[in-house]
C-alpha positions, 0 to 999 in steps of 0.5 A: 334295741328299737327296730331303727337302730337294729337297720341303722347299725347291723343291717346297713354295715352288712350290706355295705360290705356285702357291696364291697365284696360283690364289686370286687367280684364285678371287676375282678370276674374272669367271664362275662357271667361272673360279671353278670351275676355280680351285677345282679346281685348288686341290684339285688343289695340295691334293692335291700338298701332301698328297702331298709331306707323305706322302713327307716323313713317310714316311706312306702313310696320307695318300695315302688321303686325297689320294685320296679328295679327288680323287674328290671334285674330279672328281665336282664338276667333272662335276656342274658341266659337267652344270649347265652344259649343262643351263643353256644348254639353256633 
């Protein structure tokens, strides 16, 4: 079994299953914090999909997009945590 076969038949179905489970939590989440965490996890799974696709096609340029997406997700999570902290002070 080559690396491409492993990525296509093992890793991608696991990522797809995790997207379905996290999307359920994103839509069903009882609080806004649960939804933000689910969104952050969806972005992380998207980064994994981009990385697998980059390895599968042997094009490293997609990794730059994944890195930018990771930075945006991190900044969004930090901004939301700052919002929650300020909301609790009131």
